[in-house]
N, C-alpha and C positions, 0 to 999 in steps of 0.2 A: 936570588933561588936557592932552594934548599937543597939541599943533596939528600938528604934521610931524613924521615920524620919518624916518629915514634910514637905510636899510637896508646894511649893510656887508656886503655876501655875493652870494653867485649862484647859478644855479639853482634845482632845488625847493626850497630851504629859500626862499629868497629869495624866491619865489611865497607859500609859505605863509604867511610874517609879512607880506606886502602884503596877501593875503586877511584876515587877522586886524586888520589896520588898517582895510582898507574897512569890515568889518561893525562897528566901534567909531568910527567915523566921522573917523577921524584920515588926512589925508596921508599922501603917501609919496614921497619923492627914492629913487632908483635909482643907485647908482654901478656903474661898468663898466671894463673893458678895452676897449682897442680893439677887439680880436675879439669882446668878447662885445655888442657894442654891439644886435644881434639878438635878446636874450635877451628871453623871454617876459616877464618883469619889469619889462626896462626898458619894453617896450612900452607896459603897463599903469600904471605910477607916473607920479602927476601930474607929476613933473621927473625928470630923469636929467641924469647927471654923468659924463665919461669921466675915468676918475683915473689912466690910466698907459697904461704899453704892456701887452704882452699878460702876461709875467714876473709870477708872483704879487708878488716883492717888490717890485716897480714898480706895484705897483696894488693890489691887494684885502689888501697886508701893510704900505700907505705909508701911515702914519698921519697923517703932515702934510698929504697928496691928500685923505684923507676928513676931516680938520678943517677943511681951505679947503673942499670942497663943502658941508660942513654950515652953515657963516657962510655962504656965497655962496647958499644955497637957503632961509636962515632955520629950519632944523631945529631942533628943539630937543632932541630926543634923538637916541640910535645906536644900531639893535638889532645885533648883532655875528655872529647866527646859530649857527653852528658851524663848528668848525675856522677860521683863520684867524685873525685878533685875540679870540675869543671868549673864550680865557684868559689874555690879556697884562694884566697888573695893569700894567703901565707905561702901555698905551694906557686903559686906566680913570680913571687918575689925571690923564692928559690930558685927557680927554673933560670930568670933571670941573674940572680947572683950567680950561675954557672956559666954565665954568656951563654945562653942558650934562649930560643925564644919560644915562648906561650904564646899559642894558637888561639887566642881569646884576647877582653880587651884587656885594659891596664890593672895591675894587682889594686890602684888607686880606685878604678870605676867599680871592680870587684867588691872588695870594702863598702864604698858607699851603696851599691845595691843589693849588695849582703845585708846589710841593715835595713828593714823595712821601715823604719820612721824616718830615716835619712833620705831611705830611696822617694819616699813620701813627700816630704819637706822639698825634697829637690823638684820634683815632678810640680808641685803646687808652686812652684817660684817660676815655673814657664808656661803658668794658666793650663795644668791638663788637670782637671774636674778629680777630685778625693772626695772619699765618703769621712761623713765629719768623725771625728774621734780625738782620742787623747791626741796632743803633741810631742809626746814624750814617752818614755816608756814608765810602767808603773811600778814604786818602790813598795807600798802597802795597799791593803784592802780597802781602807780608807779611801784612798785618791780613786781606787777604780768606783766606787759607789758612790760619789761625789758625780764622777765623769756619766755615768751609766744614768745617775738621775736626769742628766743636764741632757742629754742627748734623746733617752727615752730608749725604753727597752721594746721591742729585744735587740742584744748587744751580741757582739761575739770576741772573745780573746782569741790573741794569736802571738806566736812567737815570733820576737823582734829577729830572731835569725833563722826563722822556720823557712819553709818554701815546699812546693811538692804537697800540699795540703794536710802537712804536718803539725801537729802542735796547736790546733785550734778547737775552742770549744764555745758551742753556740748558750749564751745565756738569753734565758727567757724573763724571770724575776730576781728581784734582789738575793731571795734565797738561793738562789741556783750561785750566783755570784758568791755567795758568803763559804758555799761550800765548794767551788770550783775552782776559786783562786790560786789558791797555794798547790792545788792538782797542775793546773795549767804551768806553773812555774817548774812545778817537778818536773813535767813531760819535755818541756820545753830543755831543761837542762839536762834529761835523758837523752835527747833525739840530738840536738846540737850544742851540747857541750855549755851554753847559753841558757838562763834562766830570766832573761828579761820579758816582759810581756808588754803587749799594750792593748788599747780595747777602739773599736769600730762599731757604729750603728749596723745592724746585722738586718740584709736585704733580705724578704721573705723569698720573692721568687724571681728572683734575677737571671738573665743569660750570663754566658760565659763566652766573652769574645775576645781576643787578642791580636796584638798588629804585629807585625814581623817586621824590622829594619836593618838596616845593614850599612855600615859607614867605614871610609877610609881616613887616614892619615891627614888627609888633603882639603877635610872640610868638607867632603859630598857627603849626605845621609839620605836615602831614598827609603821610602814604605812600600813595603812589597804586599799591602795589603792585610785585611785581617783573615782568620780563622774563626769559628763558630767550635766551642770546645763545651757546650753543655751538656751535653751525654755523658754523664760520667756519676762515678759510683763512690762516696768517701773522699769527694775533692781530686778524686782520680780518673783521668780522661779515659774512655773507652773508643767513641767514635768523635773524628776530626773532619769539620769540611770550611770548604771556601768556594764560592763568597757568601756570607752569614744572608739567611732569609730575613732575619728578624731588621735589618738597619738600611737605611737610604743611600744612594748614591753621594748625595750632600754629608751625611755624618760619617762616609766613610773619610772624605776627603778631608773633613773639617778635623777630626782626630787624627788621621795618619799625617797632615800637616803639623798639627799641633805636637806629636810624637817625636817627627823629624826635626822640629826647630829645635826643642831640648834639649835632643842628644847632639844638636849641632851645637848649643850654648857650653855645652859641658865635655866638649871636642871627644867624645866618644869613638871608639875604632873598634871594629870588629861587628860581630853580628849579635842583636838581641830580641826577646818576645816582649812587649810592654799587654800586661793581663790587667783586662777591665771586666767589672761588673755591669751590665746595661739593663737600668730597668726604668720601665713610663719614659720611652724614649732618653733616658738620662743614661752617661758613661760616668764610671768612676773607677778611677785608680784602684790597682791592688798591687801588683809588684813586677819589678822588671826581672826577667830571668835572662842573666848577660853570659849567654852559651848558645849552642845550638841545640834546636828542639825536637826532641820527637816525632813532631809531626810538622817537620818544615817539608816533609815531601809533600805536602797537599801544595804549599804553595809554590814549590817547582814545578808540579804540573800544571799548575793554571798559567804560571809567568812563564815557563820555560827556561827560568834561570837555575844555574847549577849553584847553589847557596853556600856549597863547600868547599867546591873550587874557587868560589869568589872568596870564602872568609881565608882561604890560604894563601890566595893572592895577595889580600890585602895584608896578614902578615908580614911578607916578604916585602912588603914598601907599594905595593903598587896602587895604582889609581881603579875605582870601579871600574868597571867594564861597560857601564851602561847609566843614563841618568833616570829622572823620575820621570819624564814623558817616552822614555822607552819601555816603559812598565806597561804592558796593555794585557791585562788579565782575559784570559778564554775558557770559557764553559765553565763546567763545573767539576770539583775533585772532592771525595771521600777516603778517608782514610779509618780501617777497621781494625784495632789493639787483638792481634789472638796472643791471648794469654795462657798458659799452663796452668788453668785454674776451673773447678768446675762449675758451669756456666748458670747454678743456680746458688749454690753455697759461698762461691768464689774462696774456696779452699785452694791452697799450692797444691797440682798433682804433677809434681817431677818423677824421672821416669824413661823408656827408652822408647824413642818414634821407631815402630815396628813396620810402619807403612804410611810413605807420604806422595800427595799430588799437589800440587799448586796449580790453582786458573791459571790462563792465558787468555792473549786474543789482544786485539787492538783495545787500548785504554787502561789495560789492566798492568799494576805495578806491584813487584812482590819483592818487600825487604825484609830478609830472614837469615837467620845460620842455620838454621838446622838443617838436617839429612836424616835419610831412613837409616837408624842406627845408631841416630845421635840421642846420647843420656843429657835430659835435661836437670841439671843438679839442683837442690833444695837451697843454695846458699846464697842466690842474688834473685833480680826482680824477675816475675814469673813471663813478662812479655818475649814471645818466643818469634811472632813474625808481623808484617802491616801487611795488609794489604790496599792497595793506594789505585781509586776508580777513577777515571776522568771522560767526561762526555760532555757533549756539546748544551746539554741542560740537566737541572737536577733530578726530573724526573727519568730521564735516561739514563742517570747515575745510578738509581737507585735499582734501577732496572738491571742495570749493568751489573750492580752490586750484588743483588739477587741472585743469578746466574753464576757470577764467581764462587761465593761461597757456597749453592750447589755442588761446585764442581771440586771445592775443596776435600784432601783427604788426609788426615793426623790421626794414626791409629797409635794405640799403645798408651795415650795418656790422654787424658780428659783437657778440653780446651772452652774458652768463652765463643767459639764459632757458631755453635747453635742460637747461643743469644741473640750474635747478630743477624741470625736469619730472620728470627722472630721481629727485629727492631725493622729491620729494612721495610717488612710488610704491614707495617703496623700504621693505622690512619693518620696516629698524632704525629709520625716522624715523618711520614709523607707527607703532610699539608704544615710542619715546621712549627705544632705547638708543642714545644717543651720549654722548658729551664731547666736550670740546676737539680734540682729535687723530682725532679719527671720520671729518670730510670728508678731511684730507689723504691719510688713508689708503684711501680710497673712490676718491681721486681718483687714485691709485697704480694701483689695478684696471682702469680705462678704457682 
């Protein structure tokens, strides 16, 4: 049993982890940058430590400061949350070297999944379908041109150490590849400190469907079903739902079982999300996120399973408290990401929340760290709230979401709430007729 967990993150995910710790009877330590001293989880934690200035590299990415805070407060485990250091294998190694527990997969598995080519090869080995493309990172343009010619245009260049939609370039012609290869490598270096890139066939109108798995150290691996994440802009998700309207129950079970078996074979421990593109009734592996996802809330609502508490229990060495046969999804859930952004231009809109009212009622869940008088800083991700709606079926879920979004009041800053209001009544969304490019096309019509 952990005595005290340090939460190495901020915002709504930090509050989510804090609540899970409190329910398990575990004390908490909040770390924060200078500007984040008034964050809600900092106020609610048993202890708090300032770990640096406002820049993420000086605070939430500052490994030595976080480890120092852990030692000073006597915490025996670190929960990295999402983003920041949650997928950093070197940080996980450092945590273990200090006789602390990293609440996540092993450093070896983080390194395996962090390298997209290695992750792809690993999934292929266990029968998970993948997109055709390069079998290794590309050393030069000549190599890239040869592979692109073999698999046919369009193709996509991806950063080997990338994630979250960053470091990608769609290539439609040989001229595009000539002009973008060096640029892709330099952007990969700038974003991830690693200029290695690889190439895959580009699917023009796919959907984005991901599977949530959870595994303990005793070889128990369970699939918690899928989430549909196709409503996105620039590879950044805005809406997530479960179940997907695009796939059949047989497809759901087939891919869920394939993924579970693959993670069992590699001895994975913790939570992970396996992301796929889905096109013409075929699944194509994209990447593994070896951590908690922002949209884990959707899966919690339809399964009734507290993923964060299970994640902590697994890190303490406990067995999963349920098996695959216990997972019985119920109804439909949709999550709406409310970002501090202009709903038309998507420009960040930091500032002070002057008035705030969150919707409520049966089937409405709010995950947020903001409050009236809170100032949204310009230094971090613009996500300020998630509205998760659960109902017996998708139609009821969309109607309930419309009501909830109508009730929402966030004054003083611009948010994406108005965009979500328009989406839930759009015929294409209502009828499930969308792919990963649909939202960007829709925005152009506004």
